[in-house]
C-alpha positions in Angstrom: 0.0 0.0 0.0 2.8 2.5 0.9 4.5 1.7 -2.4 1.4 2.5 -4.5 0.8 5.8 -2.5 4.4 6.9 -3.3 3.8 6.2 -7.0 0.7 8.3 -7.1 2.2 11.2 -5.4 5.2 11.0 -7.8 2.9 11.1 -10.8 1.0 14.1 -9.5 4.1 16.2 -8.7 5.9 15.4 -11.8 3.4 15.7 -14.7 0.9 18.2 -16.1 -2.6 18.1 -14.8 -6.0 18.7 -16.1 -9.4 18.5 -14.5 -11.5 15.4 -14.9 -14.8 15.8 -17.0 -17.6 14.5 -14.9 -20.3 17.2 -15.6 -23.3 15.8 -17.4 -24.5 19.3 -18.5 -23.7 20.0 -22.2 -22.8 23.6 -23.0 -22.7 24.1 -19.2 -21.3 27.7 -19.5 -23.3 28.9 -22.5 -20.2 29.2 -24.5 -21.8 27.8 -27.7 -23.8 30.8 -28.9 -24.7 30.2 -32.6 -26.1 33.6 -33.0 -23.1 35.6 -32.1 -22.8 39.0 -34.0 -26.4 38.8 -35.2 -28.1 41.0 -32.6 -31.1 39.8 -30.5 -30.1 36.7 -28.7 -32.1 34.1 -26.5 -31.8 30.6 -25.0 -35.5 30.2 -25.8 -34.9 31.0 -29.4 -32.5 28.1 -29.7 -29.3 30.0 -30.0 -27.5 27.9 -27.1 -28.0 24.4 -28.1 -29.0 22.1 -26.7 -30.5 24.5 -24.1 -34.1 25.6 -24.7 -37.1 27.0 -22.8 -39.9 24.8 -21.4 -42.3 27.6 -21.8 -42.9 30.4 -24.3 -40.5 32.6 -22.3 -37.4 33.6 -24.0 -34.3 33.8 -21.7 -31.5 35.9 -22.9 -28.0 34.9 -23.9 -24.9 37.0 -23.6 -21.5 36.5 -25.0 -18.3 38.5 -25.6 -18.7 38.0 -29.4 -21.8 40.1 -29.4 -21.5 43.8 -29.9 -22.4 46.2 -27.2 -25.2 47.8 -29.3 -27.1 44.5 -29.5 -27.7 44.6 -25.7 -26.3 41.1 -25.4 -22.6 41.7 -25.1 -20.2 40.8 -22.2 -19.3 42.4 -19.9 -21.6 45.4 -20.9 -25.2 44.5 -21.8 -28.6 46.0 -21.9 -29.2 44.9 -18.2 -25.9 45.9 -16.8 -22.2 44.9 -16.4 -21.0 41.4 -15.5 -18.0 39.3 -16.4 -18.7 35.6 -16.9 -18.1 33.4 -14.1 -15.9 31.3 -16.4 -15.5 31.5 -20.3 -17.1 34.1 -22.6 -20.9 33.7 -22.0 -23.8 33.3 -19.8 -27.6 33.2 -19.9 -30.4 34.7 -17.9 -33.9 33.9 -16.6 -36.7 36.0 -14.9 -37.5 34.8 -11.5 -40.5 37.0 -10.7 -42.4 40.1 -12.2 -44.6 41.7 -9.5 -46.6 43.7 -12.1 -47.5 40.4 -14.1 -48.6 37.7 -11.5 -46.8 34.4 -11.9 -44.6 35.4 -14.9 -41.5 33.4 -15.1 -38.7 32.3 -17.4 -36.9 29.0 -17.3 -34.0 27.2 -19.1 -33.9 23.4 -19.9 -31.4 21.0 -21.2 -31.0 17.2 -21.8 -28.2 15.7 -19.7 -25.4 13.7 -21.5 -26.6 10.6 -19.6 -29.6 9.4 -17.7 -29.3 9.5 -14.0 -28.9 6.0 -12.2 -31.3 4.8 -9.5 -30.0 5.7 -6.1 -27.0 7.5 -7.5 -26.0 10.6 -5.5 -25.4 13.6 -7.7 -23.7 16.9 -6.8 -25.4 20.0 -8.3 -24.2 23.6 -8.6 -24.7 26.6 -10.8 -23.9 30.4 -10.3 -26.3 33.3 -10.5 -26.0 37.1 -10.3 -28.8 39.6 -10.3 -28.4 42.1 -13.2 -27.6 45.7 -12.2 -31.0 47.0 -13.5 -33.0 44.3 -11.9 -34.3 46.3 -8.9 -35.4 43.2 -7.2 -33.9 40.1 -5.5 -35.7 36.9 -5.0 -35.3 33.5 -3.4 -36.4 30.0 -4.8 -33.9 29.8 -7.5 -33.8 26.0 -8.1 -33.3 23.0 -10.4 -35.9 20.4 -11.2 -35.0 17.0 -12.6 -37.4 15.3 -15.1 -37.5 12.1 -17.1 -39.0 13.8 -20.1 -38.7 17.1 -22.1 -41.2 19.8 -20.9 -43.1 22.3 -22.9 -46.0 24.2 -21.4 -47.5 27.0 -23.4 -47.7 30.4 -21.7 -45.4 32.5 -19.3 -46.6 31.4 -16.0 -44.8 29.6 -13.2 -44.2 25.8 -13.6 -45.8 24.2 -10.5 -43.1 21.6 -10.1 -41.2 20.5 -6.9 -37.5 21.4 -7.5 -35.1 18.8 -5.9 -32.5 21.6 -5.6 -33.8 25.1 -4.2 -32.1 28.2 -2.7 -34.2 29.7 0.1 -32.1 32.9 0.6 -32.8 36.0 -1.3 -29.9 36.9 -3.5 -29.2 40.6 -4.0 -25.3 40.7 -4.5 -25.0 42.4 -8.0 -21.3 42.5 -7.8 -20.3 38.9 -7.3 -21.6 35.4 -8.7 -23.5 33.4 -6.0 -23.1 29.7 -6.1 -26.2 27.5 -5.5 -25.4 23.9 -4.6 -27.1 20.8 -3.3 -27.1 16.9 -3.6 -29.8 14.7 -5.3 -30.4 11.1 -4.9 -31.9 10.0 -8.2 -35.0 7.9 -8.5 -33.6 6.6 -11.9 -34.4 7.6 -15.4 -34.0 11.5 -15.0 -32.6 13.0 -18.2 -33.6 16.6 -18.2 -33.0 19.6 -16.0 -35.0 22.9 -15.6 -33.7 26.0 -13.8 -35.9 28.8 -12.5 -38.4 29.7 -9.8 -41.0 27.1 -9.3 -43.0 28.8 -6.6 -45.9 31.2 -6.7 -45.5 34.9 -6.1 -47.0 34.6 -2.7 -44.5 32.0 -1.7 -41.5 33.9 -3.1 -39.6 36.2 -0.8 -38.2 39.5 -2.3 -35.8 42.3 -1.5 -35.1 45.6 -3.2 -32.0 46.2 -5.1 -30.7 49.7 -5.4 -29.5 50.7 -8.8 -27.9 53.6 -10.6 -29.0 52.4 -13.9 -31.0 54.8 -16.1 -34.0 52.3 -16.1 -35.0 49.5 -13.7 -36.5 46.1 -14.7 -38.7 46.1 -11.6 -38.5 42.2 -11.3 -36.1 39.4 -10.5 -33.7 39.0 -13.4 -30.8 36.7 -13.0 -27.6 36.0 -15.0 -26.6 32.2 -14.9 -23.4 30.5 -15.6 -21.5 27.2 -15.1 -24.2 24.7 -14.5 -22.9 21.4 -13.1 -24.6 17.9 -12.4 -22.1 15.2 -11.7 -21.9 11.9 -9.7 -20.5 12.8 -6.4 -18.3 9.9 -6.5 -16.8 11.3 -9.8 -13.9 13.7 -8.9 -15.2 16.6 -11.0 -12.4 18.9 -9.9 -9.6 16.6 -9.0 -6.4 16.2 -11.0 -5.4 13.3 -13.2 -2.1 12.4 -14.8 -1.4 13.3 -18.2 2.0 13.5 -20.2 3.8 16.6 -19.3 3.5 19.4 -21.9 6.9 20.3 -23.3 5.7 23.4 -25.1 5.2 25.4 -21.9 7.8 25.9 -19.3 7.0 27.4 -15.9 9.9 28.8 -13.7 10.9 29.2 -11.1 8.7 26.4 -9.7 8.4 26.2 -6.7 8.4 30.1 -6.1 8.0 32.4 -3.4 6.7 35.4 -5.3 6.2 35.2 -9.0 6.7 32.8 -11.9 7.0 33.0 -15.6 5.2 30.7 -18.1 7.2 30.7 -21.4 6.6 29.1 -24.7 8.7 29.2 -27.8 6.7 30.4 -30.8 3.4 30.7 -29.1 1.9 33.8 -27.6 0.5 33.5 -24.1 -3.0 35.2 -24.0 -4.1 34.6 -20.4 -3.0 33.0 -17.2 -5.6 32.0 -14.6 -4.7 30.7 -11.2 -7.0 28.2 -9.5 -7.0 26.4 -6.1 -7.4 22.6 -6.0 -11.0 22.9 -6.0 -11.0 24.4 -9.4 -11.9 27.9 -8.0 -10.5 30.9 -9.9 -8.2 33.1 -7.8 -6.6 35.6 -10.0 -6.2 36.3 -13.8 -3.7 38.0 -15.9 -3.8 38.9 -19.7 -1.2 39.0 -22.4 1.9 38.6 -20.3 4.0 35.6 -19.3 4.7 36.6 -15.7 2.4 36.4 -12.8 3.0 37.7 -9.2 1.5 35.4 -6.6 3.0 36.9 -3.5 -0.4 37.5 -2.0 -1.3 33.8 -2.1 -1.0 31.4 0.8 1.8 28.7 0.5 0.4 25.6 -1.2 -0.4 23.9 -4.5 -2.2 25.7 -7.3 -3.1 25.2 -11.0 -1.9 27.6 -13.6 -4.4 27.5 -16.5 -2.4 28.9 -19.6 -4.2 30.0 -22.7 -2.3 30.3 -26.0 -3.5 30.4 -29.5 -3.1 26.6 -29.7 -5.4 26.0 -26.7 -5.3 25.6 -23.0 -2.5 23.8 -20.9 -2.9 23.4 -17.2 0.2 23.2 -15.0 0.8 22.6 -11.2 2.7 25.4 -9.5 3.9 25.4 -5.9 3.9 28.6 -3.7 6.5 28.5 -0.8 
């Protein structure tokens, strides 16, 4: 047993790393936007496949490839300013409109595989109320279904979400993570995200805004939807062959490191902890100062014109 442990540690500390892909949600960060540069955009209009809307509502879709004047750009858009939690895009849904009783929007997608009976699944997604929303709500949740749903109209879906956030979310500056676990009955293949409760059962709180207009309802951006078997190490590191095209030095380091590649321009470096959480980002440079980080092991995600390479770095 000790010999096996030693070998695993040696592999981890002497090779490149990447994150295991356990997420069953396709296009989980809404990166696939087929309507880029073409103006009005929406999940409900089929522009973020395979996502769609289970009602006649038309949730919006935002991406860095959309011009500002379309209202669907990133980070500036018609509802405010927000960087993606990750990647280049995010979507939205309406959680409540006081002037239109029961009005909602939802987003729906078919998972990559059917949930297994008694399987325990870890769920997470990130939300952020738009600057112009004017109202925060609770009851932002996820519903698992065996079948695809479509209900004509704009009213709330009276389903019982297996994952539900009971706190009113009003932080417009930061993304808020909603998490939970779900023990599957078996056969579930679709998820729907939104507010599944009536107006009278939904708590609200006002959000002050300096925007020239206010939506006067709950309007939430959403990014990075994740459903995976909890036994699958979704954010762990697994061994791959060391990438010879990217060199990191000094490593270990006490202050800063340089990521260098012959013949390839480094566009971005993201530092993540071992849970896959982004800590800091720097653009268009090879050197990154990590003096402010605690001593430990981190992942450097390095973006070049050829793709993304992830390397382990050690801060001493």
